[in-house]
C-alpha angles and dihedrals in degrees: 000000000000094000090048092055092046093048092047091060099031094101089058098047103023107025120170090215139018131204118198107205110203094024113163146166090234107106090202091065128083090230090064092057094042092057092042090053092054095046097041092055091065096245107187100203129082117294121205119190111201125198127138091213097049128112123226095300140028116201089341094308124113107264126227120204098208141010088247089065092060121100115261115270105031100163110204125039120195110199115207094167137106118281095252090059096047101080095051090045093051090048090053091047091053089053090053092051099262114173104186142017143194116206119194099178123103124206098096131103094334089069100057140261097336091050091047090055091049092051092047090054089049092052093046091056094046095044091054088074099022091253110169117225128197110203142320101217096026142112094237134235142298130205107188091186092060098037088243121149108172095171134088093250115088095191090067087075090064097066112118119250117261142136103266118105123191132198119189133181088207122058091208094051088045088061090048090053092048093048091051093050092048092047087056088061099245132114140244134235103186138359125192127185097199099186117173093359098230098181101332110076137174090268090058092048097051089047092051097042092048087062097037108109092209095057121083102162128029122210123191133189109195129184096174142337129232100192101028098169093051092048094048093049093050091042090051091055092044094049090060088064104037139010112266119197119194130195112190129186137163103088102125123076096253096041090049090052090050092049091051093051092040105052103351091258122159110210127210135201120300092235092053093051094044093052094044094049091049092050089051092052095249120147108229118208132190103222142021090246091054089048093051094048094046093044089053093052092048093045089053092055103263093135095117117108110275089225094179131335132236112206128188126184146167092207122052104204100068090043089054090054093048092047093050095050092044098048092046087052096049100261115136134214102207120214112256115254112254096250092048092047090050092050092050091046090060095067108025121091113286094246093050119095119228098232142110118294090037119209112192094169123218091329089082091052092058093036108033090176085086087071092051096049095046094045092049090056097041096050090058087069111100099222094051110088103176143007131232123196117195110207133165107222118240086210090216097313097080141028119313122227111255094240098166094055090043091053091050090056090053091050090047090062098029091239128127119252126205136193122204092207106188109210138115116268091251090064098047101115085110089059092055092046092050094047091052085060091052100260116136107229128195123176103213132050090229092059091045093052094045092048094052090049091049093050088052090049090048091053089051091050091052092047090050091051091050091047090054091051094251 
């Protein structure tokens, strides 16, 4: 079954050849950017620019004046043409053996009855040969693993490789999701702007990504669902295999109107979505920033139950924020066992109290070994499942946190370790260095607290699935 699903969508994500219909040398046209995106990503298959008004070449590639001129069996067609030209072009592609398509143009079901009819005709043609279509009304897809950028945004090819895959109804929110994930210092596997969902829907994508060996965490932005029951059933099966995070908007009157005119999405009540997502084992988040931070933690292996947190800090305020968010969200800070508290009390400053959370004041900023010694002792406690160190970055002008040694302590106990490394994004080289060692780093106490709560929620979701026999 898995290989069947992967093969069904292989022409979309791993095509052997790509045709860009509407390709041009005119930088003011979408077709220019679509062809540049494909070529700049380093795609290793054949590339076929198509434009009836072209000369012999387009952007240095041999030009084709019609789809009928193409060799038989070109797999993926990227359509950078107006909506009225899309249906005939898809029909021609089908006749030439096309297996997949990406359609940027709007003007389909989101515009009303005429657009609905146009999209239905599009789907009928594609379904006759099981051709998979992304869009219409989308920005396309990226597969970092295959050097494929089938969008009209060349910079998307520059995202680092990782194991997080994102599917968004909205192209704009897709960019927001991607930017958040990259700012967290982790990489992507696949990105899909699904748009109007012609014949590739969210249900198809969760089914595919659950089997995709390059995907470890799935992120979804949903404005509305057409076939809710089908999606929830496939999502329920997929969530048993991989974490699925979902960010859903479109509940209010105006946002629902915008969603309908944007991608033809019909929203539902917030309570209905929340309950359905929970039953399917999906972890619902409230912002793109929360999604990015939680996806990072899960992608770096922090999927074990939090089971109690040990937190150490040299500055009380951020620790107060983390504690408040965590305790309100059901995450505990267990009391230290007497022998562990005594051992910590022997080396911390005399006016510091050996408890959890542990505040060792500015002494730990000048001597970060205090973090290491206290964490080593605390993680030996059975009801403590992870450690968080709160540290204000010196950004090169002060001490650096000893991330390598800290990571080794986490590996020693088989428990995830986090740093709330407080620094502006422009000074986050320390974050990258620490994450290379295996430490999960977040740069605000709010994100740290929310992520710990979400990991705890995720563990509960998994336990509930197992309890139900899923």
